[in-house]
Structures are given as structure tokens and as C-alpha cells.
C-alpha positions in Angstrom: -12.4 7.0 22.8 -9.6 8.3 25.0 -10.6 8.4 28.7 -11.3 11.7 30.4 -8.3 11.5 32.6 -5.9 10.7 29.7 -7.0 13.5 27.4 -5.2 16.4 29.1 -2.1 14.3 29.7 -1.8 13.2 26.0 -2.6 16.8 24.9 0.1 18.2 27.1 2.8 15.6 26.2 2.0 15.2 22.5 4.4 17.9 21.4 7.3 16.3 23.3 6.4 12.8 22.1 6.0 14.1 18.6 9.4 15.9 18.7 11.1 12.7 19.9 9.1 10.2 17.9 11.8 9.7 15.3 14.3 8.8 18.0 11.7 6.6 19.8 10.9 4.6 16.7 14.5 4.1 15.7 15.4 2.8 19.2 12.2 0.7 19.1 13.3 -1.2 16.0 16.8 -1.6 17.4 15.4 -3.2 20.5 12.8 -5.3 18.7 15.3 -6.8 16.2 17.9 -7.5 18.9 15.3 -9.5 20.8 13.6 -11.0 17.7 16.1 -11.1 14.8 13.7 -13.4 13.0 11.3 -10.5 12.5 13.8 -8.5 10.5 14.9 -11.6 8.6 11.4 -13.0 7.7 8.8 -10.2 8.3 10.0 -6.7 8.1 11.2 -5.1 4.8 15.0 -4.8 5.2 15.1 -2.2 2.5 12.7 0.1 4.3 14.6 -0.4 7.5 17.8 0.6 5.8 16.3 3.8 4.3 14.4 4.7 7.5 11.1 4.8 5.7 9.5 2.2 8.0 10.5 4.3 11.1 9.0 7.4 9.5 5.8 5.6 8.7 5.4 4.2 12.2 6.1 7.6 13.8 3.6 9.3 11.5 0.9 6.7 12.2 1.3 7.0 16.0 1.3 10.8 15.9 -1.7 10.9 13.6 -3.7 8.5 15.7 -3.0 10.4 18.9 -4.1 13.6 17.2 -7.3 12.0 16.0 -8.1 10.9 19.5 -7.8 14.5 20.7 -9.3 16.4 17.8 -12.1 14.0 16.8 -12.8 11.9 19.9 -16.1 10.5 18.5 -14.6 9.5 15.1 -14.1 5.9 14.4 -10.4 5.2 13.6 -11.2 2.4 11.2 -10.9 4.5 8.0 -7.5 5.8 9.0 -6.3 2.3 10.1 -7.8 0.3 7.3 -4.7 0.6 5.1 -2.5 -0.6 7.9 -4.8 -3.5 8.8 -4.8 -4.7 5.2 -1.0 -4.6 5.0 -0.8 -6.4 8.3 -3.2 -9.1 7.2 -1.2 -9.6 4.0 1.8 -10.3 6.1 0.0 -12.7 8.5 0.4 -10.5 11.6 -1.2 -12.0 14.7 -2.7 -10.4 17.7 0.0 -11.7 20.0 2.6 -9.7 18.2 1.1 -6.5 19.4 2.3 -7.4 22.9 5.8 -7.7 21.6 5.6 -4.3 19.9 4.2 -2.8 23.1 7.0 -4.1 25.3 9.8 -2.7 23.1 8.0 0.5 22.1 7.4 1.6 25.7 10.9 0.7 26.8 12.1 3.0 24.0 9.7 5.8 25.1 11.0 5.6 28.7 14.6 5.5 27.5 14.3 8.5 25.2 12.1 10.7 27.3 13.6 9.7 30.7 12.1 11.3 33.8 9.3 13.0 31.7 7.6 9.6 31.6 5.8 9.6 34.9 3.3 6.9 35.9 0.5 9.2 34.7 2.1 9.8 31.3 2.9 6.1 30.8 -0.7 5.2 31.6 -2.1 7.8 29.2 0.2 6.7 26.3 -0.4 3.0 27.1 -4.1 3.8 26.6 -3.3 5.4 23.2 -1.3 2.4 22.1 -4.0 -0.2 23.1 -6.8 1.8 21.5 -4.8 1.8 18.2 -3.7 -1.8 18.6 -7.1 -3.2 19.5 -8.7 -1.3 16.7 -6.2 -2.9 14.3 -6.6 -6.4 15.9 -10.4 -6.1 15.3 -10.0 -5.0 11.7 -7.5 -7.7 11.0 -9.7 -10.3 12.6 -12.5 -9.3 10.2 -10.2 -9.5 7.2 -9.0 -13.0 8.1 -12.6 -14.1 8.6 -13.6 -12.6 5.2 -10.8 -14.5 3.4 -11.7 -17.7 5.3 -8.2 -17.8 7.0 -7.4 -18.4 10.6 -5.3 -15.7 12.2 -2.0 -15.3 10.3 -2.6 -18.3 8.0 -2.9 -16.4 4.7 -0.3 -18.2 2.6 -0.6 -20.7 -0.2 1.8 -22.1 -2.8 1.3 -20.9 -6.4 3.0 -21.9 -9.6 4.3 -19.5 -12.1 2.4 -20.4 -15.3 3.8 -17.6 -17.5 6.5 -15.0 -17.4 6.4 -11.9 -19.6 8.9 -9.0 -19.8 6.7 -5.9 -20.1 9.5 -3.3 -20.1 13.2 -3.4 -19.4 12.5 -3.2 -15.7 9.0 -4.6 -15.3 8.0 -8.3 -15.6 4.6 -9.9 -15.3 4.1 -13.3 -13.6 0.9 -15.3 -14.1 0.2 -17.5 -11.0 -2.0 -20.5 -10.6 -2.7 -22.6 -7.4 -0.6 -25.7 -7.1 -3.6 -27.7 -5.9 -5.3 -27.4 -9.2 -8.1 -25.2 -7.9 -9.1 -21.8 -9.1 -7.3 -18.7 -7.7 -9.2 -17.0 -4.9 -11.6 -14.2 -5.7 -10.5 -10.6 -5.1 -11.7 -7.0 -5.6 -10.1 -5.0 -8.5 -7.3 -2.9 -7.0 -6.2 -5.4 -4.3 -2.7 -6.8 -3.9 -1.0 -10.0 -2.6 2.2 -10.5 -0.6 4.9 -12.7 -2.1 7.5 -14.3 0.1 10.8 -15.5 -1.4 13.8 -17.2 0.2 17.0 -15.1 -0.5 20.5 -16.5 -0.7 21.2 -15.6 2.9 18.2 -17.7 4.1 16.0 -14.7 4.8 12.3 -15.0 3.7 11.5 -11.5 2.7 8.0 -10.4 1.8 6.8 -7.7 -0.7 3.4 -6.7 -1.9 2.4 -6.6 -5.6 -0.9 -5.5 -7.1 -3.0 -8.0 -9.0 -2.9 -6.5 -12.4 -5.8 -8.2 -14.2 -9.4 -8.6 -13.5 -10.8 -11.1 -10.9 -12.9 -14.1 -11.9 -10.2 -15.9 -13.8 -8.5 -19.2 -12.9 -5.1 -17.4 -12.5 -3.7 -14.3 -11.0 -1.2 -11.9 -12.5 1.2 -9.7 -10.7 3.6 -7.1 -12.3 7.0 -6.6 -10.7 9.2 -3.6 -11.2 12.9 -4.1 -10.5 13.8 -1.6 -7.7 17.1 0.0 -8.4 18.6 3.1 -7.0 22.1 4.7 -6.7 21.3 6.1 -3.3 19.4 3.3 -1.6 19.7 -0.5 -1.6 18.3 -2.4 -4.6 15.0 -4.2 -4.0 15.9 -7.6 -2.7 12.7 -9.4 -3.7 12.1 -7.6 -7.0 15.7 -8.3 -8.0 15.4 -12.0 -7.0 12.2 -12.4 -9.0 13.6 -10.7 -12.1 16.8 -12.9 -11.9 15.3 -16.2 -10.9 11.5 -16.6 -11.3 10.6 -18.9 -14.2 7.6 -20.8 -15.4 7.1 -24.0 -13.4 8.7 -22.5 -10.2 6.5 -22.1 -7.1 6.1 -19.0 -4.9 4.5 -18.5 -1.5 1.7 -16.0 -2.0 -0.8 -14.5 0.4 -4.6 -14.1 0.1 -5.6 -10.8 -1.6 -5.9 -7.7 0.6 -6.0 -3.9 0.1 -8.5 -1.1 0.6 -8.1 0.7 -2.7 -10.8 -1.1 -4.6 -13.2 -0.4 -7.4 -16.6 0.8 -5.9 -19.9 -0.7 -6.9 -22.4 1.4 -8.8 -22.3 3.5 -12.0 -20.7 6.8 -10.7 -17.9 8.4 -12.7 -14.3 7.4 -12.0 -10.9 9.0 -12.3 -8.0 6.5 -12.4 -4.7 8.4 -12.1 -1.4 6.6 -12.0 2.3 7.1 -12.6 4.9 4.5 -13.4 4.2 1.1 -12.0 1.2 2.6 -10.1 -0.9 1.7 -13.1 -1.1 -2.0 -12.0 -4.2 -1.7 -9.7 -5.8 0.6 -12.3 -5.3 -2.2 -14.9 -7.3 -4.6 -12.8 -10.1 -2.0 -12.4 -10.2 -1.2 -16.2 -10.1 -4.9 -17.0 -13.0 -5.6 -14.7 -15.0 -2.7 -16.1 -14.3 -3.9 -19.7 -15.1 -7.6 -19.0 -18.4 -6.7 -17.3 -19.5 -4.3 -20.1 -19.5 -1.3 -17.9 -20.9 2.1 -19.2 -19.5 4.1 -16.3 -17.8 7.4 -17.3 -14.0 6.8 -16.7 -11.2 9.3 -17.0 -7.8 7.6 -17.1 -4.6 9.5 -16.4 -1.2 8.0 -16.7 2.3 9.6 -16.4 5.6 7.9 -17.2 9.1 8.6 -18.3 8.5 7.4 -21.9 6.3 5.1 -23.9 9.0 2.4 -23.6 8.9 2.7 -19.8 5.1 2.5 -19.7 4.4 -1.0 -18.6 1.3 -2.6 -20.1 0.9 0.4 -22.4 -0.8 -1.4 -25.3 -3.1 -3.3 -22.8 -4.1 -0.1 -21.0 -4.9 1.7 -24.2 -6.9 -1.3 -25.4 -8.9 -1.5 -22.3 -9.8 2.2 -22.5 -10.9 1.8 -26.1 -13.1 -1.1 -25.0 -15.1 1.1 -22.6 -17.6 3.3 -24.4 -17.4 6.2 -21.9 -13.7 6.2 -21.1 -11.1 8.8 -21.9 -7.3 8.5 -21.7 -4.8 11.2 -21.0 -1.1 10.5 -21.2 2.0 12.5 -20.1 5.5 11.4 -20.8 8.7 13.2 -19.8 10.2 12.0 -23.2 7.3 11.2 -25.5 9.4 10.7 -28.6 7.6 9.7 -31.9 5.7 6.7 -30.4 3.1 8.7 -28.6 2.0 11.8 -30.6 -1.2 11.9 -28.5 0.7 12.3 -25.2 1.5 15.6 -23.6 5.1 16.3 -22.4 6.0 16.8 -18.8 4.1 16.1 -15.5 0.4 15.1 -15.3 -1.9 18.1 -15.0 -5.7 17.8 -14.4 -6.3 21.6 -14.3 -7.5 21.6 -18.0 -9.6 18.5 -17.8 -13.4 18.6 -17.4 -14.3 16.2 -14.6 -17.8 15.2 -13.6 -19.0 16.9 -10.4 -19.5 13.6 -8.6 -16.3 11.9 -9.7 -14.5 9.5 -7.4 -10.7 9.5 -7.8 -8.2 6.7 -7.3 -4.5 7.6 -7.2 -1.4 5.3 -7.3 2.2 6.1 -8.0 5.2 7.9 -6.4 4.2 10.0 -3.3 5.1 13.3 -5.0 2.8 12.5 -7.9 0.0 11.6 -5.6 0.4 14.7 -3.5 0.4 16.9 -6.5 -2.6 15.1 -8.1 -4.6 15.3 -4.8 -3.9 19.0 -4.5 -5.0 19.6 -8.1 -8.2 17.6 -7.6 -9.0 19.5 -4.4 -8.6 22.8 -6.3 -10.7 21.3 -9.0 -13.5 21.0 -6.4 -13.3 17.2 -5.8 -14.1 16.6 -2.1 -11.3 15.0 -0.1 -13.5 12.1 0.9 -13.8 11.1 -2.8 -10.0 11.0 -3.3 -8.4 7.6 -2.5 -4.9 6.4 -2.9 -2.5 3.4 -2.6 1.1 3.7 -1.5 3.6 1.1 -2.7 5.7 0.7 0.5 5.4 2.4 3.9 2.7 5.0 4.0 4.7 8.2 4.5 1.8 10.4 3.8 0.7 10.3 7.5 4.1 11.6 8.6 4.1 14.7 6.4 
């Protein structure tokens, strides 16, 4: 909770800080990487830095957190911060690194806002920062404890047991621990970080969903090659597609992620687009392997059947569930999928149970549209959950 003396100061300065937050975060990263180039080389996603997505995500999270402190002073920030904490834990972030961030962030605030940053203003925003940082530190400490890891020590070596090309731009890698033990348990829907050494010596990290059910001796991840004509190609996905082979070893984190299959027998909606079906596959696989009778509505949208990674597997898992229904949309369905609709996914014509819990994963425009449709359908906001691949730009919109 923000102190009584800081509330009016933050409220009065939030518009100015919000208007300048993009410049502040851009300068912050410049200062941070000048002082600590190893963080850009081995921790931060260089692709997201190049596109500006990481700057937008940081700006959105700060503004959203400050707004929450003002508008809902008694609300716990854990729910809003949980996604950030899981991402941080998967990267091995430590509590000491928050002091480094604080130093360069507040230097950037002072430089951008100039004389407007009085001692009173600096103290109020310092309080905002440490409320957010300490909440994240506490959440991350619990995550490390839950996984049995000391702070930041989340990595283990795993061997590629199998490689399979799912589509022209998606491959699956089956991973097994190099020590001969079983792969660690996880909850369906979670992800792991994978760190690879690139030709320039950088050790870049990316997150990939575990795309099969827990409880097996091995893990499976599915990797889409990131390629764009307007932004840099994905460094790690390209390296994995071009180099990863059975017998090679990778550095992989413990599993994290807050988009997880809930306990119970309530009805579910699993909606995905493109490679966003990977956490849904783990959920479906778990439901099928445990003989679940839960009502499940599965929605998937893709460019074409040939682009639909794990298509046969996903259809088979739905058929294995006695109370599951599958709805497909393809931009170009062709002759392979006569059962699919053409165009964008649309839930307006579907009959959904009144107490359904929805899980969304895919490109941000897909999830925004799907969430809006579900809200209009009468699904309460608290029962709509999502996972973003990459920086969470939803907070900044």
C-alpha cells in the first residue's frame, strides 16, 4: 500500500510520468547496457530490444502498477505481477539485480523529467518502485523455493533425445536430463527457458512451452522459427532449427508459468492461434492421460492445415476426451480440412457453459479479439486467462 504522503504526489505526477515513460525506459536500457553489457548479451532478449517491445512492456507494467496503487490501494498486486515473476524466475533473476535496475531507472527519470523531479517526487516514485520490486522479489522467492532451487540457480543440462519437424517452420525437441534422472514435474501449460550460445559468444535465452503432459521421463518443447521482413529474425529459434540435433545438450531452466490447467471438473475453453497451441497440447494431453470427463471446448486458428503444428495430435487428443469439442478456423483451409471454417476464429455462434474458464494463447490481436468476444458472450473477466509469447504488451495498451 502506498503511504498517505505519497498518494497525492503520485496521483499528480502520474500523467507527466506516463507521458514520458517511453523516453524514460528507452534511456534506462541505454544506461543499463552501457554499465552492464553482459545483461544484453546473456540475459535480455536482443530481438525485443531491437523492436522496442521490451521497452513498451516495462513502461506498461510501471504505469499499470502505479495506477493500481492509486485506484485499488487495498488490492494485492500478486495477480498482476505473477506473470512477470514467473518470467523472471525462468531467467534466474536475483534480488540484487533490482538495485541495479533502480539505479539506472531513477537516473533516467531525473534526466528526462529534469527539475520536475523534486525530492518529494523522487521519494514518492521510489516508494512505487520498491513496492513493485519487493512484491516481485517475494513472489520469485516462493517460486524458487517451490522448485527446490536457490535464488537464480534454475538451470540444468538436458540432452536432445529426439527431433521432429512438425511443419516447415516448427520443430519439436524431446529433452531428457543428462544425469539419467527423470525430468522435473510441472503443471500443464507451463514453459521452460532455453539458453544457447550464439556464434558471437552471446548466451541468449528464450521461453518455450512444454507441449506434452507432465509425469513422463522426458520433456518436449516445440519451437517456431521466428522470421520477419520488418524485424530481426529470432536468434535462438533460428539457431535451434539450424543446429539442434539428437545427442546435443542444451541449458534449460526449471518449469515456470502461471497459465496452468486448474484442478476440478469445471468446463474449459482452450483457445489458441498458431504456435499458441503448445500449452493447450500439454493441457489436453494431461486431461486425456488422466481419463478426464471435463467438458472442454477447443478452438484453434491457423493459416492452413499445413501450418497447424501438431494438428493430428491435437485432433486425436480431442477425440480421446469424451466431452470435448473441436472448432477450427483456417485462412486457407484447402481440401485437407473440410470440417474447418474459413477466416478468423469466432466464438459468437458457440454455446459455452455458463461457468466456463477460458485459456487463451496466440498473437496479441487474436487474444484481444477472443477476450472481447468472450466478455460479450457473458464470460466474466476473472475467468479469462492468457499467455503471451514475448513481452507482455497487453499492460501497455
